VEXDREN-2710 file (C-alpha; in Angstrom, 1 decimal):
% VEXDREN-2710
k/r/px/py/pz
1/MET/141.6/22.5/117.2
2/ASP/140.4/22.2/120.7
3/ALA/143.0/19.1/121.4
4/LEU/145.8/21.2/119.9
5/ARG/144.9/24.2/122.1
6/ALA/144.8/21.9/125.2
7/THR/148.2/20.5/124.1
8/ARG/149.6/24.1/123.8
9/GLU/148.2/25.1/127.2
10/LYS/149.8/21.9/129.0
11/LYS/153.1/22.1/127.4
12/ALA/153.2/25.9/128.3
13/ALA/152.3/25.2/131.9
14/ALA/155.0/22.3/132.2
15/PHE/157.7/24.4/130.5
16/GLY/157.0/27.2/132.9
17/SER/157.3/24.7/135.8
18/VAL/160.7/23.4/134.4
19/LEU/161.9/27.2/134.2
20/ALA/160.7/27.9/137.9
21/ALA/162.6/24.5/139.1
22/VAL/166.0/25.6/137.4
23/PHE/165.6/28.9/139.4
24/LEU/164.7/27.4/142.8
25/THR/167.2/24.5/142.7
26/GLY/170.1/26.8/141.9
27/LEU/168.9/29.6/144.6
28/LYS/168.6/26.9/147.1
29/LEU/171.8/25.2/146.6
30/VAL/173.8/28.4/146.7
31/VAL/172.1/29.6/149.9
32/GLY/172.4/26.1/151.4
33/LEU/176.2/25.7/151.0
34/GLN/176.7/29.0/152.3
35/THR/174.6/28.6/155.5
36/ASN/175.4/24.9/155.7
37/SER/171.4/24.5/156.6
38/LEU/170.5/20.7/156.0
39/GLY/166.9/22.1/155.9
40/ILE/167.7/24.2/153.0
41/LEU/170.0/21.7/151.2
42/SER/167.4/19.1/151.6
43/GLU/164.9/21.7/149.8
44/ALA/167.6/22.3/147.2
45/ALA/167.7/18.3/146.6
46/HIS/164.0/18.4/146.6
47/SER/164.1/21.2/143.9
48/ALA/166.4/19.4/141.9
49/LEU/164.1/16.5/142.0
50/ASP/161.3/18.9/141.2
51/LEU/163.2/20.0/138.0
52/MET/163.8/16.4/137.0
53/ALA/160.1/15.7/137.8
54/ALA/158.9/18.9/135.8
55/VAL/161.2/17.8/132.7
56/ILE/159.7/14.4/132.7
57/THR/156.4/15.9/133.0
58/TYR/156.9/18.1/130.1
59/VAL/158.4/15.3/128.0
60/ALA/155.1/13.1/128.9
61/ILE/153.0/15.4/128.0
62/VAL/154.5/16.2/124.5
63/MET/154.5/12.4/123.9
64/ALA/151.0/11.9/125.2
65/ALA/149.8/14.4/122.5
66/LYS/150.5/12.1/119.8
67/PRO/147.4/10.6/118.0
68/PRO/146.8/6.8/118.3
69/ASP/148.5/4.4/116.0
70/LEU/148.6/0.7/115.0
71/ASP/150.7/0.1/118.0
72/HIS/148.8/2.5/120.6
73/GLN/145.4/2.0/119.5
74/TYR/144.2/3.7/122.6
75/GLY/146.6/6.6/122.2
76/HIS/149.7/7.5/124.4
77/GLY/147.7/9.0/127.6
78/LYS/149.6/6.5/129.9
79/ILE/152.7/8.1/129.2
80/GLU/151.5/10.8/131.6
81/ASN/150.6/8.3/134.3
82/LEU/154.0/6.7/133.9
83/SER/155.9/10.0/134.3
84/ALA/153.9/10.5/137.4
85/LEU/154.9/7.0/138.7
86/VAL/158.6/7.9/137.9
87/GLU/158.4/11.3/139.6
88/THR/157.0/9.1/142.9
89/PHE/160.0/6.7/142.9
90/LEU/162.5/9.5/142.7
91/LEU/160.8/11.5/145.7
92/PHE/160.8/8.4/147.9
93/LEU/164.7/8.2/146.9
94/THR/165.2/11.7/147.9
95/CYS/163.5/11.6/151.1
96/SER/165.2/8.6/152.3
97/TRP/168.3/10.3/151.7
98/ILE/167.3/13.6/153.8
99/ILE/166.0/11.3/156.6
100/TRP/169.4/9.2/156.6
101/GLU/171.5/12.7/156.6
102/ALA/169.3/14.2/159.3
103/VAL/169.4/11.6/161.9
104/GLY/173.3/11.3/161.2
105/ARG/173.4/15.0/162.1
106/LEU/171.2/14.5/165.2
107/MET/173.8/12.0/166.4
108/ASP/176.8/14.0/165.4
109/GLN/175.7/17.3/167.0
110/GLY/178.8/18.7/165.4
111/THR/177.3/20.3/162.2
112/HIS/177.2/24.1/162.2
113/VAL/174.1/25.8/160.8
114/GLN/173.7/29.6/159.8
115/ALA/170.6/31.3/159.9
116/ASN/170.9/34.3/158.2
117/VAL/168.8/36.7/156.5
118/TRP/169.6/34.8/153.0
119/SER/168.1/31.5/154.5
120/PHE/165.0/33.0/155.3
121/THR/164.9/34.9/152.0
122/VAL/165.5/32.1/149.5
123/MET/162.7/30.0/151.7
124/GLY/160.3/33.0/151.2
125/VAL/161.3/33.3/147.6
126/ALA/160.6/29.6/147.1
127/ILE/157.0/29.8/148.8
128/VAL/156.1/32.8/146.5
129/VAL/157.1/30.7/143.3
130/ASP/155.5/27.2/144.6
131/VAL/152.3/29.2/145.3
132/GLY/152.1/30.8/142.0
133/ARG/153.1/27.8/139.8
134/SER/151.2/25.2/142.0
135/ARG/148.1/27.2/141.3
136/HIS/148.4/27.6/137.5
137/LEU/149.4/24.0/137.0
138/GLY/146.1/23.0/139.0
139/LYS/144.1/25.3/137.0
140/VAL/145.5/24.1/133.6
141/ALA/145.2/20.4/135.2
142/ARG/141.6/20.8/136.0
143/LYS/140.6/22.5/132.7
144/HIS/142.2/19.7/130.7
145/GLN/142.1/16.6/133.0
146/SER/145.6/16.1/133.1
147/GLN/146.9/13.7/135.7
148/ALA/150.5/14.8/135.0
149/LEU/149.9/18.2/135.7
150/GLU/147.7/17.6/138.5
151/ALA/150.5/15.5/140.0
152/ASP/152.8/18.5/139.7
153/ALA/150.4/20.8/141.0
154/LEU/150.0/18.5/144.1
155/HIS/153.8/18.2/144.4
156/PHE/154.6/21.7/144.3
157/SER/151.6/22.8/146.8
158/SER/153.1/20.4/149.3
159/ASP/156.6/22.2/148.8
160/VAL/154.9/25.0/150.1
161/TRP/154.2/23.4/153.5
162/SER/157.7/21.9/153.6
163/SER/159.3/25.4/152.9
164/LEU/157.2/26.7/155.9
165/VAL/158.6/23.8/157.9
166/VAL/162.4/24.7/157.1
167/ILE/161.6/28.6/158.0
168/VAL/160.5/27.2/161.3
169/GLY/163.6/25.2/161.6
170/LEU/166.0/28.1/160.9
171/ALA/164.1/30.4/163.4
172/CYS/164.8/27.8/166.0
173/VAL/168.6/27.7/165.1
174/SER/168.7/31.4/165.4
175/LEU/167.3/31.0/169.0
176/GLY/170.1/28.6/169.6
177/PHE/168.5/25.4/168.9
178/PRO/170.5/24.0/165.9
179/TRP/169.1/20.6/166.1
180/VAL/165.6/21.7/165.0
181/ASP/167.2/22.1/161.5
182/SER/167.4/18.2/161.6
183/ILE/164.2/17.8/162.9
184/ALA/162.7/20.2/160.3
185/ALA/164.5/18.1/157.5
186/ILE/162.8/15.0/158.8
187/ALA/159.5/16.9/159.0
188/VAL/160.0/17.9/155.3
189/ALA/160.9/14.2/154.1
190/LEU/158.0/12.9/156.1
191/LEU/155.6/15.3/154.5
192/VAL/156.9/14.8/151.2
193/LEU/156.9/10.8/151.5
194/PHE/153.0/11.2/152.4
195/VAL/152.4/13.4/149.4
196/SER/154.3/11.0/147.3
197/TYR/152.2/8.1/148.5
198/ARG/149.0/9.6/147.6
199/LEU/150.6/10.6/144.2
200/GLY/151.9/7.0/143.8
201/ARG/148.7/5.3/144.6
202/ARG/146.8/7.3/142.3
203/THR/149.3/6.9/139.5
204/VAL/149.1/3.0/140.0
205/ASP/145.3/3.2/139.8
206/ALA/145.6/4.9/136.6
207/LEU/148.0/2.6/135.2
208/VAL/145.8/-0.6/136.3
209/ASP/142.7/0.9/134.8
210/ARG/141.1/1.4/138.0
211/THR/137.8/3.3/137.7
212/PRO/137.8/7.0/139.2
213/SER/135.4/7.2/142.1
214/GLY/132.0/8.3/141.0
215/LEU/132.5/7.9/137.5
216/TYR/130.9/4.8/136.9
217/GLU/127.7/6.0/138.6
218/GLU/127.7/9.1/136.5
219/VAL/128.0/7.4/133.2
220/LEU/125.5/4.7/134.3
221/ALA/123.0/7.7/135.2
222/ALA/123.7/9.3/131.6
223/VAL/122.9/6.1/129.6
224/ARG/119.7/5.1/131.5
225/GLY/118.4/8.7/130.9
226/VAL/118.4/8.2/127.2
227/GLU/114.8/7.5/126.1
228/GLY/114.8/3.9/124.2
229/VAL/117.5/2.3/126.5
230/GLU/115.6/-0.3/128.2
231/GLU/118.5/-1.9/130.0
232/VAL/122.2/-0.9/130.7
233/ARG/123.6/-4.6/130.6
234/SER/127.5/-3.3/131.0
235/ILE/129.8/-0.3/131.4
236/ARG/133.5/-0.3/130.9
237/LEU/135.7/2.5/131.7
238/ARG/139.4/3.1/130.8
239/PRO/140.9/6.1/131.9
240/SER/144.1/7.0/129.8
241/GLY/145.9/10.2/130.5
242/PRO/143.3/13.1/130.1
243/LYS/141.1/10.6/128.3
244/VAL/138.6/8.4/129.6
245/PHE/137.4/5.4/127.1
246/VAL/133.9/4.2/127.7
247/ASP/132.3/1.0/126.5
248/THR/128.9/0.2/126.9
249/THR/126.3/-2.3/126.0
250/VAL/122.7/-1.4/126.0
251/ALA/119.3/-3.4/125.4
252/ILE/116.9/-2.0/122.8
253/ARG/113.5/-3.2/121.9
254/ARG/114.0/-5.6/119.2
255/THR/111.1/-4.3/117.5
256/THR/112.6/-0.9/116.9
257/ALA/113.7/-0.2/113.5
258/PHE/117.2/0.0/112.7
259/GLU/117.8/3.4/112.1
260/ARG/116.0/4.4/115.4
261/ALA/118.2/2.0/117.2
262/HIS/121.2/3.5/115.5
263/ALA/119.9/7.1/116.4
264/ILE/119.4/5.7/120.1
265/MET/123.0/4.8/120.1
266/ASP/124.4/8.2/119.2
267/GLU/122.1/9.9/121.9
268/VAL/124.0/7.5/124.5
269/GLU/127.2/9.0/122.9
270/ARG/126.0/12.5/123.4
271/ALA/124.7/11.7/126.8
272/VAL/127.8/10.4/128.0
273/ARG/129.8/13.2/126.7
274/ALA/127.5/15.9/128.0
275/SER/127.6/14.5/131.7
276/HIS/131.4/14.9/131.3
277/HIS/132.0/18.1/129.4
278/ASN/135.2/18.9/130.8
279/VAL/136.5/15.4/130.1
280/ASP/137.7/14.1/126.8
281/VAL/135.3/10.8/126.4
282/ASP/135.8/8.3/123.8
283/VAL/132.4/6.3/123.7
284/VAL/131.6/3.0/121.9
285/VAL/128.1/1.7/122.4
286/HIS/126.8/-2.1/121.7
287/ALA/123.2/-2.9/121.5
288/GLU/121.4/-5.9/121.8
289/PRO/118.0/-6.9/121.2
290/LEU/115.6/-7.0/123.9
291/GLU/112.3/-9.1/124.0
292/SER/110.0/-6.7/126.2
293/GLU/107.1/-7.9/128.1
294/ASP/104.5/-5.9/126.5
295/GLU/105.3/-7.0/123.0
296/THR/102.1/-8.2/121.1
297/VAL/101.4/-11.6/119.4
298/VAL/102.0/-9.9/116.0
299/ASP/105.5/-8.4/117.1
300/LYS/106.8/-11.9/118.4
301/VAL/105.6/-13.4/115.0
302/ARG/107.3/-10.8/112.9
303/MET/110.4/-11.0/114.9
304/ILE/110.6/-15.1/114.5
305/ALA/110.2/-14.5/110.7
306/LEU/112.9/-11.8/110.8
307/LYS/115.4/-14.0/112.8
308/LYS/115.0/-16.5/109.8
309/GLY/116.6/-14.0/107.5
310/LEU/113.0/-13.4/105.8
311/ARG/111.0/-10.2/105.1
312/ALA/108.5/-9.3/107.7
313/PRO/105.3/-11.0/107.3
314/HIS/102.5/-9.3/105.4
315/ASN/98.6/-9.6/105.7
316/LEU/99.2/-10.7/109.1
317/GLU/96.1/-11.4/111.2
318/VAL/95.8/-12.5/114.7
319/HIS/92.1/-14.0/115.9
320/ARG/91.2/-15.0/119.6
321/THR/88.6/-17.6/120.1
322/GLY/88.1/-19.0/123.5
323/GLY/91.6/-18.0/124.7
324/ARG/93.2/-19.5/121.9
325/TYR/95.0/-17.6/119.1
326/PHE/94.6/-18.4/115.3
327/ILE/97.3/-16.7/113.2
328/ASP/97.2/-16.0/109.6
329/PHE/99.8/-14.5/107.3
330/ASP/101.7/-14.3/104.0
331/LEU/105.4/-15.1/103.9
332/GLU/107.8/-14.4/101.0
333/TYR/110.4/-16.6/100.3
334/ARG/113.4/-15.7/98.0
335/ARG/113.2/-16.6/94.3
336/GLY/114.8/-19.9/93.3
337/LYS/114.0/-21.9/96.2
338/SER/111.9/-25.4/95.9
339/PHE/108.8/-25.8/97.4
340/VAL/110.1/-28.3/99.8
341/GLU/112.7/-25.8/101.0
342/ALA/110.1/-23.1/101.3
343/HIS/107.7/-25.4/103.3
344/GLU/110.6/-26.5/105.8
345/VAL/111.2/-22.8/106.4
346/ALA/107.4/-22.2/107.2
347/ALA/107.1/-25.3/109.3
348/GLU/110.2/-24.1/111.3
349/ILE/108.5/-20.7/111.8
350/GLU/105.3/-22.1/112.7
351/ARG/107.1/-24.5/115.1
352/GLU/108.7/-21.6/116.9
353/ILE/105.5/-19.6/117.2
354/HIS/103.8/-22.3/118.7
355/GLU/106.8/-22.7/121.4
356/SER/106.9/-19.0/122.0
357/LEU/103.4/-18.7/122.5
358/GLU/101.5/-21.4/124.3
359/SER/98.0/-20.4/123.6
360/VAL/98.2/-20.5/119.7
361/GLU/95.8/-23.0/118.3
362/LYS/96.8/-22.9/114.9
363/VAL/99.1/-21.1/112.6
364/THR/98.6/-20.7/108.7
365/ILE/101.1/-19.5/106.3
366/HIS/100.8/-18.5/102.8
367/LEU/103.7/-19.0/100.9
368/GLU/104.8/-16.7/98.2
369/GLU/107.9/-16.1/96.2
370/TYR/109.8/-13.0/97.1
371/GLN/110.2/-10.3/94.1
372/PRO/113.1/-8.0/94.2
373/ASP/112.0/-4.3/94.7
374/GLU/113.6/-3.5/91.6
375/VAL/112.8/-5.5/88.3
376/GLU/113.5/-4.5/84.7
377/LEU/110.0/-4.4/82.9
378/THR/109.1/-3.2/79.5
379/GLU/105.9/-1.2/78.7
380/ALA/103.3/-3.1/76.4
381/SER/102.0/-1.0/73.7
382/ASP/100.4/-3.2/70.9
383/ARG/96.8/-3.2/69.8
384/GLU/96.3/-6.5/71.9
385/VAL/97.4/-4.6/75.1
386/GLU/95.4/-1.8/74.4
387/ALA/92.2/-4.1/74.2
388/LEU/93.3/-5.6/77.6
389/ARG/93.4/-1.9/79.0
390/GLU/89.7/-1.5/78.1
391/ARG/88.9/-4.8/79.3
392/ILE/90.2/-3.9/83.0
393/ARG/88.5/-0.4/82.9
394/ALA/85.2/-2.1/81.9
395/ARG/85.6/-5.0/84.6
396/ALA/86.3/-2.2/87.3
397/LEU/83.3/-0.2/86.4
398/LEU/80.8/-3.3/86.6
399/ASP/81.0/-2.6/90.4
400/GLU/78.9/0.2/91.0
401/ARG/80.7/1.8/93.8
402/VAL/83.8/2.5/91.3
403/LEU/83.0/5.6/90.0
404/GLY/85.8/5.9/87.7
405/CYS/88.9/3.8/86.5
406/SER/92.0/5.8/85.2
407/ASP/95.8/5.5/84.5
408/VAL/95.8/1.6/83.7
409/THR/99.5/0.8/83.1
410/LEU/100.7/-2.7/81.8
411/LEU/104.3/-3.7/82.2
412/MET/105.6/-7.2/81.0
413/LEU/107.8/-9.5/82.3
414/ASP/108.5/-12.9/81.2
415/GLY/105.2/-12.9/79.0
416/ALA/103.0/-11.6/81.7
417/TYR/101.8/-8.4/82.8
418/ASN/102.0/-6.2/86.0
419/VAL/98.9/-4.0/86.2
420/SER/98.6/-1.0/88.1
421/VAL/95.1/0.7/88.1
422/THR/93.8/3.8/89.7
423/CYS/89.9/3.8/90.9
424/GLN/88.0/6.6/92.0
425/VAL/85.5/5.7/94.9
426/ASP/83.2/8.2/96.5
427/GLU/84.7/10.0/99.0
428/SER/82.1/9.1/101.8
429/THR/82.9/5.4/101.7
430/PRO/84.4/4.0/104.8
431/LEU/87.9/2.7/104.5
432/ASP/87.3/-0.7/105.2
433/GLU/84.7/-0.8/102.6
434/VAL/87.2/0.8/100.2
435/HIS/89.4/-2.1/100.9
436/THR/86.9/-4.6/100.4
437/ILE/86.2/-3.1/97.1
438/VAL/90.0/-3.1/96.0
439/ALA/90.3/-6.8/97.2
440/GLU/87.3/-7.9/95.1
441/LEU/88.5/-6.3/92.0
442/GLU/92.1/-7.6/92.4
443/SER/90.5/-11.3/92.8
444/ALA/88.3/-10.7/89.7
445/LEU/91.0/-9.4/87.5
446/TYR/93.4/-12.4/88.6
447/GLY/90.7/-14.7/87.6
448/GLU/89.2/-13.3/84.5
449/LEU/92.4/-12.0/82.6
450/ARG/95.5/-14.0/81.2
451/PRO/98.5/-13.6/81.7
452/ILE/98.6/-11.3/85.0
453/ARG/101.5/-11.8/87.4
454/ARG/100.5/-8.9/89.7
455/VAL/97.8/-6.3/90.1
456/THR/98.1/-3.1/92.1
457/ILE/94.9/-1.1/92.5
458/ARG/95.2/2.5/94.0
459/ALA/91.9/4.1/95.2
460/GLU/91.3/7.5/95.4
461/PRO/88.2/9.7/96.4
462/ALA/86.3/10.7/93.6
END
């Protein structure tokens, strides 16, 4: 809806400029022919060119508002810049003709110029109209960042000064200095050439994707200000009409969870848009992992395993003795791999750990087969299973620290049981001791009961 409203406002401003150009061109042409003033005729030609430029601008705004398609995936915003370039070319041609004609009149000195009330009136009207439309176009251009309308506003503001120069020339003609009219025409042409040069340079800059002054620094500051961005590795900017496309590559700690990394990238997009709230910004963020200097040994070991496409190691312990590290952890590999294949993966991980951490003395990896998170199990319910439940409860209560045993569930897969048990322990028991109780009970159940494939024990305060 905002884009549609912006397009409507820009089209209305451009169409109003077309109507003003039609009025001024006709008025200046009639008075210029009547008075034979080259200054006014040059202004009429200038206004005719304004009319052509205004029409081109209107058409360009209509076409630039079209959405992106397969052939123009960055949209059609460059059409506005192209229209400004055409307008600049037409201005150069007109100014060249005005200077040529003025020089010819200065050399001929036979041309009669009438400086009457109509001459001054038409130029006064032109000034009033040009001031009004240049201000309106400038306001809409700044609001919607339209380079085409900005070019028109700059163009018509220069018309005000050129009209003032013509009035000065006509005043000199009325005082008996007709040659001043030609001088005024040359001054008008030079002024318009200067403005055209500025306009053309900006247009070419936009067409060759030159970054607007200060925009890179603003985007860089916005990206750096996002929490979680460790480095800004690249920023590419591409202006296209009223829109700016921003591509940036940022570095995020490789230990950051994927969802958090994605949230950081979203925050980068919002920060860039917020820093340019009056500009239509399209932001694409690419994130790369960063190995930070403050990563722990545990972090580095986990990252090495994850790079191999494995799950993060568990039961990971790092011990330091005499400045040397001893690292032990469990590593899961996919079901179906042979022992040799799994061992080769473990050996490769061990080698990378030694290469990345010089002070590692020994790495011990316990291999176990990865089981999917969802396994179809059947609940065991016969008499033999009930006896097994009682044995599990009895074994748990052999430990005096276990005050109760409940919720014993047995699920079967491939002839073996998955056991889950809830044990009550005194609430004053330290957490590390609770962990020891659970570990000892798990080991006992694995050793004494058959066939069991997995034991999970939940401890809760009595």
